[in-house]
C-alpha positions in Angstrom: -54.7 -41.5 17.6 -51.0 -41.4 16.6 -49.7 -40.3 13.3 -48.8 -43.9 12.6 -52.3 -45.1 13.3 -53.9 -42.5 11.0 -51.6 -43.5 8.0 -51.9 -47.3 8.6 -55.4 -48.1 10.1 -56.8 -51.5 11.1 -53.6 -52.9 12.4 -51.0 -54.8 10.5 -47.3 -54.8 11.1 -45.5 -51.4 10.6 -43.1 -51.9 7.7 -41.7 -48.3 7.5 -38.6 -47.4 9.5 -38.7 -44.2 11.6 -36.5 -42.5 9.0 -39.1 -43.4 6.3 -42.0 -42.1 8.4 -40.2 -38.8 9.1 -39.5 -38.6 5.4 -43.2 -38.8 4.7 -44.0 -36.2 7.2 -41.7 -33.7 5.7 -43.0 -34.3 2.1 -44.1 -30.6 1.8 -40.4 -29.5 2.3 -39.3 -31.8 -0.5 -42.0 -30.4 -2.8 -40.6 -26.9 -2.3 -37.1 -28.1 -3.1 -38.1 -30.0 -6.2 -40.5 -27.3 -7.5 -43.5 -29.5 -7.8 -47.0 -28.3 -7.9 -48.0 -26.8 -4.7 -51.2 -28.9 -4.7 -49.2 -32.1 -4.4 -49.9 -33.8 -1.2 -53.3 -31.9 -0.6 -56.9 -32.8 -1.8 -57.6 -31.8 -5.4 -61.2 -31.1 -6.6 -61.2 -34.3 -8.6 -60.3 -36.2 -5.5 -63.1 -34.7 -3.7 -65.5 -36.0 -6.3 -64.1 -39.4 -6.1 -64.8 -39.4 -2.3 -68.5 -39.1 -3.1 -68.5 -42.6 -4.6 -70.4 -45.4 -2.9 -69.2 -46.8 0.4 -68.5 -50.2 -1.2 -66.2 -48.7 -3.8 -64.4 -46.8 -1.0 -64.1 -50.1 0.9 -62.6 -51.8 -2.1 -60.1 -49.1 -2.5 -59.2 -49.2 1.1 -58.6 -53.0 0.9 -56.6 -52.6 -2.2 -54.5 -50.0 -0.7 -53.9 -52.0 2.5 -52.9 -55.0 0.5 -50.5 -52.9 -1.7 -49.0 -51.4 1.3 -47.7 -54.7 2.6 -46.1 -55.5 -0.7 -44.6 -52.3 -1.9 -40.8 -51.7 -1.7 -39.6 -49.8 1.2 -37.5 -47.5 -0.9 -40.3 -46.6 -3.1 -42.5 -45.5 -0.1 -39.9 -43.4 1.4 -38.8 -41.8 -1.9 -41.9 -41.8 -4.3 -41.1 -42.2 -8.0 -43.4 -39.5 -8.9 -41.2 -37.0 -7.0 -38.2 -37.5 -9.2 -36.5 -34.2 -10.0 -35.3 -33.6 -13.5 -32.4 -31.2 -12.5 -30.8 -29.9 -9.3 -31.4 -26.3 -8.3 -27.9 -24.7 -8.2 -27.0 -21.6 -6.2 -26.5 -18.3 -8.0 -26.4 -14.6 -7.1 -30.0 -14.2 -8.3 -31.1 -16.8 -5.7 -29.2 -15.3 -2.9 -31.3 -13.6 -0.1 -30.4 -11.6 2.9 -30.4 -14.0 5.8 -29.1 -17.0 3.9 -26.3 -19.0 5.6 -23.3 -19.9 3.6 -20.0 -21.7 4.1 -17.0 -19.9 2.8 -13.3 -20.1 2.6 -11.1 -17.1 3.5 -9.1 -16.3 0.4 -7.4 -12.9 1.3 -7.3 -10.8 4.4 -6.4 -7.1 4.5 -6.4 -4.6 7.4 -10.1 -3.8 7.1 -11.9 -6.6 5.1 -11.4 -10.2 4.0 -12.4 -11.8 0.7 -14.3 -15.2 1.0 -14.9 -17.8 -1.6 -18.4 -19.0 -1.6 -20.4 -21.9 -3.3 -21.3 -21.6 -7.0 -18.2 -19.7 -7.8 -19.4 -16.6 -5.9 -17.2 -14.4 -3.9 -18.0 -12.1 -0.9 -16.3 -9.8 1.7 -16.4 -9.5 5.4 -15.7 -6.0 6.9 -13.8 -5.7 10.1 -17.0 -4.5 11.8 -19.0 -7.5 10.8 -16.9 -10.1 12.6 -18.8 -10.2 15.8 -21.0 -8.1 18.1 -18.3 -8.2 20.8 -15.7 -6.7 18.5 -18.1 -4.0 17.1 -18.9 -2.9 20.7 -15.2 -2.9 21.4 -14.5 -0.7 18.4 -17.3 1.7 19.3 -16.0 2.1 22.9 -12.5 2.8 21.6 -13.9 5.5 19.1 -15.8 7.2 21.9 -12.9 7.2 24.2 -10.8 8.7 21.4 -13.3 11.3 20.7 -13.7 12.3 24.4 -9.9 12.6 24.8 -9.7 14.9 21.7 -12.5 17.2 23.2 -10.8 17.3 26.6 -7.4 17.7 25.1 -6.0 14.8 27.2 -4.1 11.9 25.6 -3.7 8.8 27.6 -3.3 5.5 26.0 -3.9 3.8 29.2 -7.3 5.5 29.6 -8.3 4.9 26.0 -7.2 1.4 26.8 -7.0 -1.8 24.8 -5.8 -2.1 21.2 -8.4 -3.1 18.6 -7.4 -6.5 17.3 -6.2 -6.6 13.7 -8.4 -8.6 11.2 -5.4 -10.7 10.0 -5.0 -11.9 13.5 -8.6 -13.1 13.7 -9.2 -14.6 10.2 -6.7 -17.1 8.8 -6.3 -17.6 5.0 -7.6 -21.0 4.1 -9.9 -21.5 7.0 -13.7 -22.2 6.5 -16.0 -19.8 8.1 -19.9 -19.8 8.6 -21.2 -16.7 7.0 -24.5 -14.8 7.2 -25.6 -12.9 4.0 -26.0 -9.3 5.3 -26.4 -7.3 2.1 -26.6 -7.7 -1.6 -26.0 -5.1 -4.2 -24.7 -4.4 -7.7 -22.1 -1.7 -8.2 -22.2 0.9 -11.0 -19.7 -1.3 -12.8 -22.2 -4.3 -12.7 -20.1 -6.3 -10.3 -22.1 -8.2 -7.6 -21.1 -7.4 -4.1 -22.0 -9.8 -1.3 -21.5 -8.4 2.2 -21.1 -11.1 4.7 -21.0 -11.4 8.5 -19.5 -14.0 10.9 -21.4 -12.6 13.9 -22.7 -15.5 15.9 -25.7 -13.4 16.8 -26.8 -13.5 13.1 -25.5 -17.0 12.2 -27.2 -18.5 15.2 -30.2 -16.3 15.2 -32.7 -19.2 14.6 -31.3 -21.3 17.5 -32.7 -21.5 21.0 -31.0 -22.2 24.3 -32.8 -25.6 24.4 -31.0 -26.5 21.1 -27.6 -26.3 22.6 -26.6 -29.9 23.4 -23.4 -32.1 23.7 -21.9 -33.0 20.3 -23.1 -29.8 18.6 -20.6 -27.5 16.9 -21.6 -23.8 17.2 -20.0 -20.6 16.1 -18.9 -18.4 18.9 -17.0 -15.3 19.7 -14.6 -14.6 22.5 -16.6 -12.4 24.9 -13.8 -12.0 27.6 -10.6 -13.5 28.8 -10.9 -14.9 32.3 -8.4 -16.3 34.8 -8.8 -19.9 33.7 -10.0 -19.6 30.2 -12.3 -17.8 27.9 -16.0 -16.9 28.0 -17.7 -17.7 24.7 -20.8 -15.9 23.3 -23.0 -17.9 20.9 -25.3 -15.1 20.3 -28.1 -17.2 22.0 -30.0 -15.8 24.8 -29.5 -17.7 28.0 -26.7 -19.8 26.8 -22.8 -19.2 26.8 -19.8 -21.3 26.5 -16.6 -21.6 28.6 -13.3 -22.6 27.1 -10.6 -23.8 29.6 -7.1 -22.5 28.8 -5.8 -26.0 28.6 -8.3 -27.0 25.9 -7.2 -24.0 23.9 -3.5 -24.6 23.8 -3.5 -27.0 20.8 -5.8 -24.6 18.8 -3.6 -21.7 19.6 -0.5 -23.5 18.6 -1.8 -25.2 15.4 -4.4 -22.8 14.1 -3.8 -19.4 15.7 -0.1 -18.9 14.8 0.9 -19.3 18.5 -0.9 -16.1 19.5 -3.6 -16.0 22.3 -7.2 -15.7 21.4 -8.5 -12.2 21.1 -11.7 -10.6 22.4 -14.1 -10.6 19.4 -12.4 -13.4 17.6 -14.8 -16.0 16.2 -14.1 -19.8 16.7 -16.0 -23.0 16.1 -16.8 -24.7 19.4 -17.9 -28.2 20.1 -20.2 -28.5 23.0 -19.0 -31.1 25.5 -21.2 -33.1 27.9 -22.9 -31.3 30.7 -25.2 -32.4 33.5 -28.1 -29.9 33.9 -30.1 -28.7 30.9 -30.6 -25.4 32.8 -26.8 -24.7 32.9 -26.4 -21.3 31.3 -22.6 -21.7 30.6 -21.7 -25.0 29.0 -18.2 -26.4 28.5 -16.8 -26.3 25.0 -13.6 -27.2 23.1 -12.0 -25.8 20.1 -9.8 -28.8 19.3 -9.6 -28.8 15.5 -9.7 -32.6 15.2 -12.7 -33.0 17.4 -14.5 -30.2 15.8 -13.9 -31.4 12.2 -15.1 -34.9 13.1 -18.2 -34.0 15.0 -21.1 -35.5 13.3 -24.8 -34.2 13.5 -27.1 -37.3 14.3 -30.7 -37.9 14.0 -31.4 -38.3 17.6 -30.5 -34.6 18.0 -34.0 -34.0 16.6 -33.1 -30.9 14.5 -35.6 -28.7 12.7 -35.1 -27.0 9.4 -34.4 -23.7 11.1 -31.6 -25.1 13.1 -29.6 -26.3 10.2 -26.3 -24.2 9.7 -23.5 -24.5 7.2 -20.5 -26.4 8.3 -22.6 -29.3 9.9 -21.2 -32.7 9.0 -24.0 -35.3 8.2 -24.4 -38.9 7.0 -26.8 -39.1 4.0 -28.3 -41.4 1.6 -28.5 -40.7 -2.2 -32.2 -40.5 -3.1 -31.8 -39.4 -6.7 -29.0 -39.6 -9.3 -29.4 -36.8 -11.8 -27.2 -35.6 -14.7 -26.3 -32.3 -13.0 -26.0 -33.5 -9.4 -27.4 -35.7 -6.6 -30.4 -35.4 -4.2 -29.8 -36.5 -0.7 -31.9 -37.5 2.2 -30.4 -36.9 5.7 -31.2 -36.5 9.4 -34.6 -38.4 9.2 -36.1 -36.8 6.1 -34.3 -33.5 5.2 -33.4 -33.2 1.5 -30.3 -31.7 0.2 -28.8 -31.2 -3.2 -25.2 -31.8 -4.4 -24.1 -29.9 -7.6 -21.4 -31.4 -9.9 -18.8 -29.0 -8.5 -19.3 -30.6 -5.0 -18.9 -34.2 -5.9 -16.2 -36.3 -4.2 -12.8 -37.2 -5.6 -12.1 -36.5 -9.2 -15.7 -37.1 -10.4 -17.3 -34.5 -12.6 -20.3 -36.6 -13.5 -22.8 -38.6 -11.4 -22.1 -41.8 -13.3 -20.1 -43.3 -10.3 -22.9 -42.9 -7.8 -26.0 -45.1 -7.3 -29.4 -44.7 -5.6 -29.4 -45.5 -1.8 -25.7 -45.2 -1.6 -24.5 -43.9 1.7 -22.3 -40.9 1.7 -20.9 -38.3 4.2 -21.1 -34.6 3.4 -20.9 -31.1 4.9 -23.7 -28.5 4.5 -22.5 -25.5 2.5 -25.6 -23.2 2.3 -29.0 -23.1 3.9 -32.0 -21.1 3.0 -34.6 -21.3 5.7 -37.1 -19.4 3.6 -37.1 -21.7 0.7 -35.9 -24.7 2.6 -33.0 -25.3 0.2 -30.0 -27.1 1.7 -26.8 -27.4 -0.3 -24.4 -30.2 0.6 -20.8 -30.8 -0.5 -19.1 -34.2 -0.7 -15.6 -32.8 -1.6 -12.9 -34.3 0.6 -11.4 -31.0 1.5 -14.8 -29.5 2.7 -15.7 -32.7 4.5 -12.4 -32.4 6.3 -13.2 -28.8 6.9 -10.3 -27.1 4.9 -10.0 -25.2 1.8 -8.3 -26.0 -1.5 -4.8 -25.0 -2.7 -3.6 -24.4 -6.2 0.1 -25.1 -6.0 2.3 -23.0 -8.4 -0.8 -21.5 -10.3 -1.3 -17.8 -9.9 -3.8 -15.2 -11.1 -2.8 -14.1 -14.6 -1.2 -17.3 -15.7 -2.0 -18.4 -19.3 -2.7 -22.1 -19.7 -1.9 -22.9 -23.4 -3.6 -26.4 -23.6 -6.6 -26.5 -21.1 -8.7 -29.6 -21.8 -12.5 -29.6 -21.8 -13.9 -32.0 -19.3 -17.5 -31.1 -19.3 -19.8 -28.9 -21.3 -22.9 -27.2 -20.1 -24.4 -25.3 -23.0 -26.1 -22.8 -20.8 -23.5 -22.3 -18.0 -20.0 -22.8 -19.5 -17.1 -25.3 -19.5 -15.3 -27.3 -17.0 -11.5 -27.4 -17.9 -8.5 -29.5 -16.7 -5.6 -27.3 -16.2 -3.0 -29.8 -15.1 -3.0 -33.2 -13.5 -4.6 -32.0 -10.4 -6.4 -28.6 -10.9 -9.5 -27.7 -12.6 -11.2 -24.5 -13.8 -14.5 -23.1 -14.9 -15.2 -20.8 -17.9 -18.5 -19.1 -17.6 -20.5 -18.7 -20.8 -20.0 -15.0 -20.7 -16.2 -15.4 -20.8 -16.0 -17.9 -23.6 -15.7 -15.1 -26.2 -15.6 -11.3 -26.5 -18.8 -11.5 -28.4 -22.1 -12.4 -26.8 -22.7 -16.2 -26.8 -26.4 -17.3 -26.1 -25.6 -21.0 -26.1 -22.4 -23.0 -26.4 -22.0 -25.1 -29.5 -21.2 -28.7 -28.6 -19.4 -29.2 -31.9 -17.0 -26.3 -31.2 -16.4 -27.1 -27.6 -16.1 -30.9 -27.5 -15.1 -32.9 -24.6 -11.3 -33.4 -24.5 -10.8 -30.5 -27.0 -8.0 -28.0 -25.9 -8.2 -24.3 -25.7 -6.1 -21.4 -24.4 -7.3 -19.8 -21.1 -6.2 -17.3 -18.6 -6.7 -17.7 -14.8 -8.7 -14.7 -13.3 -9.0 -16.0 -9.8 -9.5 -19.0 -7.5 -12.4 -20.3 -5.6 -10.6 -22.1 -2.7 -13.9 -23.5 -1.4 -14.8 -25.5 -4.5 -11.3 -26.0 -5.8 -12.0 -24.3 -9.1 -10.0 -21.6 -10.9 -12.0 -18.9 -12.6 -11.0 -18.9 -16.3 -11.5 -16.8 -19.4 -11.1 -17.5 -23.0 -11.8 -14.0 -24.2 -9.0 -12.7 -26.5 -9.1 -9.2 -24.8 -8.3 -10.9 -21.5 -5.6 -13.0 -22.9 -4.0 -9.9 -24.4 -4.3 -7.8 -21.2 -1.2 -6.6 -19.6 -2.3 -7.2 -16.0 -5.3 -8.6 -14.1 -4.7 -7.6 -10.5 -3.0 -4.8 -8.6 0.1 -6.9 -8.0 0.7 -7.1 -11.7 1.0 -3.3 -12.1 4.6 -2.1 -11.9 5.4 1.2 -10.1 6.8 3.7 -12.7 5.1 2.0 -15.7 2.9 4.1 -18.1 -0.7 2.7 -18.4 -3.9 3.6 -20.2 -7.0 4.2 -18.2 -10.6 5.4 -18.6 -11.8 8.4 -16.6 -14.7 7.2 -14.5 -15.5 10.5 -12.5 -13.9 13.7 -11.3 -14.1 14.1 -7.5 -12.8 16.7 -5.1 -9.7 14.7 -4.3 -8.9 14.0 -7.9 -9.9 11.8 -10.9 -11.1 8.2 -10.5 -9.6 6.1 -13.3 -10.8 2.6 -14.4 -7.9 0.5 -15.5 -9.6 -2.8 -16.0 -12.9 -4.4 -14.8 -11.5 -5.0 -11.3 -8.8 -2.4 -11.0 -9.4 1.4 -10.3 -6.9 4.1 -9.4 -6.9 7.7 -8.2 -5.0 10.5 -9.8 -4.7 13.2 -7.1 -5.6 16.8 -7.8 -2.0 17.9 -7.6 -1.0 15.2 -10.2 -3.6 16.2 -12.8 -1.1 18.4 -14.7 2.3 20.2 -14.2 0.2 23.2 -13.0 -2.8 23.3 -10.7 -6.1 23.1 -12.7 -9.0 25.2 -11.6 -11.5 23.2 -13.8 -10.2 19.7 -14.1 -13.6 18.5 -15.6 -12.9 20.2 -18.7 -9.8 18.2 -19.5 -10.9 14.9 -17.8 -14.2 13.9 -19.3 -16.0 10.7 -18.3 -15.1 7.6 -20.4 -12.2 9.4 -22.0 -9.0 7.2 -22.4 -5.8 8.9 -21.1 -2.3 8.0 -20.3 -1.1 7.8 -16.7 2.1 6.9 -14.9 1.9 4.7 -11.8 3.2 6.3 -8.7 2.2 3.9 -6.0 0.6 0.4 -5.9 -0.6 -1.3 -2.6 -2.1 -4.7 -3.6 -3.2 -5.6 -0.1 -5.3 -2.5 0.2 -6.2 -2.4 -3.5 -4.7 1.1 -3.7 -3.4 2.6 -7.0 -2.2 6.1 -7.2 -1.4 7.7 -10.7 -0.1 10.8 -12.2 -0.9 12.7 -15.4 1.9 15.3 -15.2 3.4 15.7 -18.6 6.9 16.1 -17.2 6.7 12.7 -15.4 5.0 10.9 -18.3 7.8 12.0 -20.7 10.8 11.8 -18.2 13.8 10.0 -19.6 15.3 9.6 -16.2 15.0 6.2 -14.3 12.0 5.9 -11.9 13.2 5.8 -8.2 11.0 3.1 -6.8 13.1 2.0 -3.7 15.6 3.9 -1.6 18.0 1.0 -2.1 18.0 1.7 -5.8 19.2 5.4 -5.3 22.7 6.0 -6.7 24.7 8.9 -5.5 25.2 11.3 -8.3 22.2 10.1 -10.3 19.4 12.6 -11.3 15.8 11.6 -10.8 12.5 13.5 -11.4 10.4 14.0 -8.3 7.4 16.0 -7.1 7.5 18.5 -4.2 5.0 17.4 -1.7 5.8 19.5 1.3 7.7 22.8 1.8 9.3 23.5 5.3 11.4 26.3 6.6 14.5 24.1 6.2 13.8 22.9 2.6 11.6 20.8 0.5 10.3 17.3 0.7 10.4 15.6 -2.7 8.4 12.3 -3.5 9.4 9.9 -6.1 7.7 6.5 -6.8 6.3 4.1 -4.2 7.0 5.5 -0.7 10.5 7.0 -1.6 11.0 10.5 -0.4 14.0 12.8 0.0 15.1 16.1 1.5 16.1 19.1 -0.5 17.9 21.3 2.0 17.6 25.0 1.5 21.4 25.1 1.0 21.0 22.8 -1.9 18.1 24.5 -3.8 20.5 26.1 -6.2 23.8 27.6 -6.6 23.1 29.8 -3.6 21.1 29.3 -0.4 17.4 30.0 -0.5 16.3 31.4 2.9 12.6 31.0 2.3 11.8 28.0 -0.1 8.1 28.7 -0.2 8.9 31.9 -2.2 10.6 30.0 -4.9 9.0 26.7 -5.0 5.4 25.3 -4.6 3.8 22.1 -3.7 3.2 19.9 -6.8 6.2 21.3 -8.6 8.2 18.7 -10.6 12.0 19.0 -10.0 15.0 17.0 -11.2 17.3 16.5 -8.3 20.5 14.7 -7.7 21.0 12.3 -4.9 24.0 13.4 -2.8 23.6 11.1 0.3 21.9 8.0 1.4 23.2 7.8 4.9 21.0 6.0 7.5 18.5 5.2 4.8 17.6 8.9 4.3 17.9 10.5 0.9 19.6 13.9 0.7 19.1 15.7 -2.6 20.5 18.7 -4.5 19.5 20.9 -7.3 23.0 22.2 -7.9 24.4 21.0 -11.1 21.1 19.9 -12.6 20.1 23.2 -14.3 21.8 22.0 -17.5 19.0 19.5 -18.1 15.4 20.5 -18.8 12.3 18.6 -17.4 12.4 16.2 -20.3 16.1 15.4 -20.1 17.2 17.5 -23.1 19.7 20.3 -23.2 18.6 24.0 -22.8 20.9 26.9 -23.0 24.0 25.0 -24.2 24.8 22.1 -26.5 26.7 20.1 -23.9 26.0 16.4 -23.8 23.1 15.0 -21.7 24.0 14.6 -18.1 25.1 11.0 -17.3 24.2 9.0 -14.3 27.1 8.3 -12.0 30.8 9.4 -12.1 33.5 7.6 -13.8 36.2 6.3 -11.5 39.0 8.0 -13.5 37.9 11.5 -12.6 40.1 11.8 -9.6 41.7 14.7 -7.9 44.4 16.2 -10.1 42.7 15.1 -13.3 42.5 17.8 -15.9 39.2 17.9 -17.8 37.3 20.0 -20.4 33.9 21.2 -19.1 31.1 22.8 -20.9 29.6 25.9 -19.4 26.0 25.3 -18.4 25.2 28.2 -16.0 26.5 31.2 -14.2 25.5 32.3 -10.6 27.1 34.6 -8.0 28.5 31.5 -6.4 30.3 30.1 -9.4 29.9 28.1 -12.7 27.8 25.1 -13.4 29.6 23.0 -15.9 29.3 19.6 -17.5 32.4 17.5 -18.0 33.0 16.4 -21.6 32.6 13.8 -22.9 31.5 12.0 -19.9 28.5 14.3 -19.3 29.0 14.6 -15.5 27.8 17.7 -13.8 30.3 19.7 -11.8 30.7 23.0 -10.1 33.5 25.6 -10.2 33.2 27.9 -7.2 33.9 31.7 -7.9 37.0 31.5 -5.6 38.5 28.9 -8.0 38.3 31.1 -11.1 41.6 32.8 -10.3 44.5 32.9 -7.8 43.5 36.5 -7.1 40.3 37.4 -5.3 40.0 40.6 -7.2 39.5 38.8 -10.4 36.6 36.6 -9.3 33.6 38.9 -9.9 34.9 40.3 -13.3 35.5 36.8 -14.5 31.9 35.8 -13.5 30.5 38.7 -15.4 32.6 37.8 -18.4 31.4 34.2 -18.4 27.9 35.3 -17.8 27.8 37.6 -20.9 29.7 35.1 -22.9 27.1 32.5 -22.0 24.3 34.8 -23.3 26.2 35.7 -26.5 26.8 31.9 -27.2 23.0 31.4 -27.7 23.2 27.5 -27.5 26.7 27.2 -28.8 28.9 25.1 -26.6 31.5 27.1 -24.6 34.2 25.0 -22.8 36.8 25.8 -20.1 39.8 23.8 -18.9 39.8 23.0 -15.2 41.3 20.5 -12.7 39.4 18.2 -10.3 40.1 19.1 -6.7 37.5 17.0 -4.8 33.9 16.6 -4.1 31.5 18.3 -1.9 29.3 16.7 0.8 26.8 15.6 -1.9 29.5 14.0 -4.1 29.2 16.7 -6.7 32.6 17.2 -8.4 34.4 20.5 -7.6 36.7 21.9 -10.2 39.3 24.7 -10.1 40.7 27.0 -12.7 43.5 28.4 -10.3 46.7 28.5 -12.4 48.7 27.4 -9.3 46.7 24.2 -9.0 46.8 23.5 -12.7 50.6 23.4 -12.9 52.1 20.0 -13.8 53.8 19.6 -10.5 50.8 20.3 -8.5 48.7 17.9 -10.6 51.3 15.2 -10.2 51.4 15.6 -6.5 47.5 15.6 -6.2 47.3 12.3 -8.2 49.9 10.4 -6.0 49.5 12.2 -2.7 49.0 9.9 0.4 49.1 11.1 4.0 51.8 8.4 4.8 54.1 9.8 2.1 54.2 13.4 3.5 57.5 14.5 4.8 58.7 17.7 6.4 59.8 20.2 4.0 57.5 18.9 1.2 56.2 21.8 -1.0 52.7 21.4 -2.2 50.0 23.7 -3.9 46.9 24.3 -1.8 44.3 27.0 -1.1 42.9 28.6 2.0 39.8 26.6 3.2 39.0 28.6 6.3 40.4 31.4 8.4 40.2 31.1 12.2 41.7 33.3 15.0 44.4 30.7 15.6 45.4 30.2 12.0 44.3 29.2 8.6 43.2 25.7 7.3 44.7 24.9 4.0 43.0 22.4 1.6 44.9 20.3 -1.0 43.5 18.4 -3.9 42.6 14.9 -2.9 41.0 15.9 0.4 44.0 16.5 2.6 43.6 19.4 5.1 46.3 21.2 6.9 46.6 23.9 9.5 48.9 26.9 9.3 49.0 28.2 12.9 49.8 31.8 13.7 52.8 30.9 15.6 54.4 29.1 12.7 54.8 31.1 9.6 56.7 30.0 6.5 56.8 31.6 3.0 55.9 28.3 1.4 52.4 28.5 3.1 51.6 31.9 1.8 50.4 31.4 -1.8 
């Protein structure tokens, strides 16, 4: 006897449609969804007692039942009134289970993982190793090849082979992806972490080869690139797909940035008609228009385990509830629609009616509990994510309007004409709120909110009304400015440095060499957990969520500008930097961001330092002057910077603080007053008054006679010590600049005469004439003659074969 005969004995016309018959047969599945008593639909003890009544009574019941069956409303038979659900079960982190299938929208993609927006305002991440089994195997092979080449000492890119595809080339921001919940955990900071996978082997794990049929959309990964197309792996034993190259052209152009499909990349494939059911490789297409419009129909005879997120279905509304809808689709399956997934601008279910036909896309499936979530949102039905225009994370909306109040969950807010947001009850106030007061948060009342993030799947912005969040300086890594001073809380002390918590979602690292001006043997004594401390930002990489900090007192209190970009470096300016490497040719100095410069050993002081490692150490903070920016490389110098301490204040003398840059009027031939700053065997470090520009007077420019140079150096050295902070000035003339643009002065009387100064200020090469008498000094002596340098940069040669008294000064 058939099922229909058992349910409707003794003949009579069958009034139920096949859809309604199937609905009745899957009543148990609806019981689980609605949370009804598990005994519904089975015999209860009291029913067993009733069956012991007389046969006549049972006959009367049977006749009454038969009569009522012919007169009952069809909708009531298919959807019994006693099964009405009071509320729709919404998805939450607590209800998530490993193995659940979710539809997500790719929000951000970095080199190693991608952030995905999920239903119910949740967010998860996909690691590069969780894209597909094909890609994971490829990565493993490359790692093994690299390890073998290191052991053998051979390096051959051709042998190691192919490059591993980059994650940004395989996942596109804004695309919808089918995800498998791989792992759930809560971090020490109480943040939920949902690890997802797009591996077809996991997403399609419940499917069998017999299920693959024309018209079905399956998730697949590129297994290999063949001569005429691509071999697709569905992760289903005994069934693969093949994509012809001509069918992939439109997808590559419109959805893949014009780049060819990569091995391991996941794509949604529409199965095309094929002749034999035993065919192991079926034809597929990835045409976006065809895939998005592909509809799952009842004649495909799907079971509950075969349902996957992303399937587009036609459904009938079986119940209209205050917090959502209950749908019936595919001949008896039941799905729920939360208010955040209603179509159009609807935030309530008032515009829907029972038995109304709708089209929706499945967004989550839990085969264990038989719960199916469906979305009616236009963007999801069209298989795309939402955009938020000019809104960005961190924006403050002054007048956000309350659209809907859920006293136990939170508030739905209208941000502008087209965008909405949600304030969870935990973010309504800094204090704990057990239940929202309807009188305080009335519909259409306006409040001040701040955007914390976006759920691009549901088109909802995540908001906060907490005063502490509204006053927070930044909410994301991109908001932090390099060189700024911030306050953080010590989370832990590790071998690499100190982990610092800046906000709930931002953490940074203060490396060991940046914990103090000197190396700390016991950093845990100074950096105690949960202690608030000041740090300065050295580097920020928002894409990698990387934040590097420093706690060096010198850098925290530095009065010099922070050098964040090489383009911002000004020749002659002084900047604080940290020595990060010492080589035989000099020191590498790091500033902020990725800016680095070279301190050559000839620029480490007033005299050449042959072995920099004996004078300097890694981690030492130095104030260096930019002397060259040629070819995008910074050349630095410590010469002329000894007059300024690490904090930018004067030390041994009372001369003005060093200024940044050199005034244009300090040309060759200009007479200046300079404050003595330091004495070395090479000469005098001075600061020009009142401009505060550092300069240098070589020892050979202290006098016209070389025999006086050393005695004068000794005199200035003893005079500087005797001054004890008092300003001691000298008069000199500008003769030029060195290779690093440091001003060079001279105290030679012959160069300071009025005639020599006048010539230096107006001297042009085109104005030179034979017989002209000028003051200069010997620059270099060669076997064939002497090179004579003149103020202003002119250089002349006095050959041995031509000698004249005017050249012998």
